[in-house]
C-alpha atoms as one frame of an Amber mdcrd trajectory, in Angstrom:
protein
 109.660  93.133 102.655 109.343  93.550 105.961 105.948  95.925 107.377 105.746
  96.910 110.636 102.207  97.377 112.385 102.083  98.605 115.557  99.124 100.082
 117.631  99.001 103.420 119.881 100.406 103.848 122.884  98.324 101.192 125.887
  95.983 100.626 123.478  95.390 104.238 122.719  93.740 105.622 120.234  95.748
 108.008 117.736  92.920 109.859 114.784  95.627 110.269 112.033  96.996 107.711
 110.909  99.968 107.167 108.814 102.398 104.548 106.736 106.036 105.315 105.663
 107.007 104.057 101.622 110.720 104.493 101.118 113.388 101.839 100.601 116.009
 103.269 103.242 115.068 101.243 106.504 116.983 104.264 108.119 114.787 106.612
 106.878 111.814 104.449 107.335 113.075 104.189 111.138 113.433 107.702 111.993
 110.766 108.751 110.347 108.746 106.229 112.962 110.171 107.038 115.253 109.097
 111.293 114.862 105.426 110.066 114.368 105.291 108.447 117.047 106.837 111.586
 118.913 104.078 113.039 118.047 100.840 110.701 118.793 100.467 109.391 115.166
  99.827 105.675 114.486 101.962 104.519 112.089 100.379 101.367 111.132 102.817
 100.219 107.938 106.500 101.063 106.928 107.419  98.996 103.724 110.270 100.329
 100.677 107.633  99.847  97.831 104.062 100.324  97.668 103.310  96.461  96.279
 104.253  95.533  99.844 102.438  98.377 101.537  99.023  97.513  99.605  99.599
  94.487  99.651  99.128  94.924 104.137  95.389  96.406 103.445  94.463  93.930
 101.152  91.738  92.217 104.075  88.159  95.047 104.262  88.930  95.148 107.781
  92.094  96.652 107.933  91.631 100.748 107.212  94.678 102.369 105.460  96.334
 105.063 106.701  95.333 108.392 106.639  98.236 109.668 104.642 100.994 108.571
 103.437 104.403 109.061 103.335 105.858 108.279  99.860 109.761 108.566  98.486
 109.737 110.044  94.940 112.475 107.729  93.878 112.367 103.550  95.183 114.673
 100.811  94.347 111.963  98.891  92.592 111.943 100.752  89.473 108.191 102.092
  89.869 107.184 104.628  88.294 105.894 108.284  90.496 102.534 108.621  88.763
 101.909 104.996  89.840 102.508 104.292  92.843 100.512 107.708  93.753  97.891
 106.768  92.044  98.048 102.982  93.258  98.259 104.579  97.071  94.747 107.194
  96.615  93.014 104.742  94.795  93.216 102.930  98.913  91.743 105.932  99.979
  94.758 107.506 101.505  96.174 111.475 100.770  99.633 110.884  99.418 102.151
 113.132 101.296 105.922 113.100  99.158 108.860 112.880 100.893 111.951 112.889
  99.386 115.106 115.175  98.106 113.950 119.167  96.300 115.912 119.100  93.521
 113.880 116.911  91.787 112.031 119.173  90.704 109.949 116.647  87.157 109.221
 114.068  89.948 108.173 115.703  92.221 105.348 117.135  89.170 104.581 114.519
  88.268 103.407 113.522  91.851 101.278 116.412  92.291  99.619 115.692  88.722
  98.780 112.846  89.656  97.156 113.722  93.036  99.517 114.301  95.958  98.744
 116.443  98.101 101.671 118.552  98.645 105.463 117.713  99.655 107.883 117.992
 101.958 112.058 118.302 101.603 113.529 115.253 103.297 116.050 118.340 104.376
 113.412 119.498 106.647 113.555 120.144 110.315 111.339 116.814 111.821 108.270
 119.399 113.120 107.889 120.534 109.975 107.322 117.047 108.638 104.977 116.690
 111.189 102.707 119.846 110.867 102.515 118.177 107.222 101.657 115.364 107.560
  98.372 117.351 110.516  97.669 119.368 106.506  97.095 116.620 104.742  95.468
 114.335 107.368  92.946 117.505 107.486  92.551 117.165 103.336  93.731 120.813
 103.310  96.138 121.928 100.889  99.805 121.945 101.496 100.999 124.794  99.493
 104.725 125.945 100.133 107.966 126.960  98.549 108.564 122.992  97.169 105.593
 122.708  95.651 105.456 126.506  94.168 109.139 125.626  92.812 108.526 122.354
  91.731 105.713 123.526  89.467 107.082 127.291  88.047 110.749 125.145  87.394
 108.934 123.220  84.998 107.856 125.392  81.929 105.964 122.004  80.511 103.627
 121.810  83.432 100.377 122.213  81.599  97.702 124.894  82.530  94.260 124.709
  81.805  92.860 127.109  79.031  90.105 128.312  81.353  87.083 131.237  79.737
  87.209 134.387  81.696  83.860 133.208  83.181  85.948 129.522  84.098  88.186
 131.744  85.480  85.728 133.803  88.125  84.094 130.280  88.803  87.153 128.845
  89.576  88.650 131.770  91.838  85.144 132.227  93.468  84.448 128.442  94.405
  88.098 127.200  95.645  88.140 130.235  97.256  85.383 128.758  99.992  82.556
 130.515  98.469  79.270 127.723  97.804  78.423 126.996  94.080  75.241 128.982
  94.871  76.698 132.433  95.999  78.964 131.634  93.689  77.024 132.265  91.505
  74.577 135.247  92.993  78.009 136.819  92.628  78.389 136.073  89.125  74.817
 137.521  88.393  74.952 133.754  86.699  71.682 131.062  87.734  73.096 128.188
  90.041  72.769 125.173  87.055  75.139 127.717  85.105  78.022 128.317  87.428
  77.634 123.957  88.204  77.954 124.054  84.083  81.124 125.410  84.655  82.513
 123.693  87.205  81.689 120.814  85.408  83.780 122.470  82.075  86.486 123.667
  84.439  87.124 119.812  85.383  87.087 118.499  82.442  89.816 120.577  81.131
  92.023 119.776  84.008  91.204 115.968  83.619  92.570 117.047  79.749  95.770
 118.636  81.003  96.220 115.202  83.471  95.468 116.727  86.923  92.180 115.572
  87.541  90.142 117.730  90.032  87.512 115.866  91.902  86.839 117.895  95.107
  87.516 121.382  95.949  90.193 120.746  97.901  91.729 119.640  94.522  90.382
 122.202  92.712  91.828 125.027  95.475  95.221 123.224  94.948  94.879 123.622
  90.873  93.816 127.101  90.834  97.380 128.206  93.371  98.997 125.864  90.911
  97.961 128.157  87.757  98.310 131.539  89.803  94.344 131.901  90.248  95.118
 132.070  93.579  97.716 133.075  96.242 100.383 130.014  97.666  98.603 130.590
 100.661  97.997 127.587 103.653  94.371 128.251 102.564  91.231 126.019 104.199
  88.066 124.973 101.541  86.064 121.955 101.920  86.945 118.649 101.694  84.078
 117.640 100.503  82.145 117.287  96.633  80.022 120.220  95.625
């Protein structure tokens, strides 16, 4: 398998690094050119995830900020395994696939992918999506919503009323201390509710370790509207 590594033009430092995983060479070449034209540094393009991971075995080599990942690869690998393997390196995953693979998109989102952008999207939309994911923001678009709404088996966490209120306020951007004040509860109690919320999402296979993840879960479950809202990237 070929792994191509490049640097920014004239040795310039490029803030956003990208890797591309797709088993169609023409797609990889097209995405590489588009990313380069947008000023991104494409550090690798491969036909499968194991080859990508091998490229970053050297601890001195930083993984990319965003991995543009096709859902259906020729090696027969599973979507969930691919997404989790990439996330384990510290990279964010942006799914790039045809829009009608709803079940696979749902699996990718449940595994922690930051969003989905169809292969039919204009290049400008793909570039904008990469920028959103690189910032640590949730990518909430029509494809994301359609994948969830079309899959009746998408497991919602069964949150209690107070847990719902805590998630709504916290995922909207309020610090936990202000969430507690607004709800008239102790800060420690609000923290306990947040721990329960995260535990319930883990139970249904949709972990939410960061505030951005909780924003995604709140949007997915209809607790917050599907807007490109910004949330902090850190843990509580």
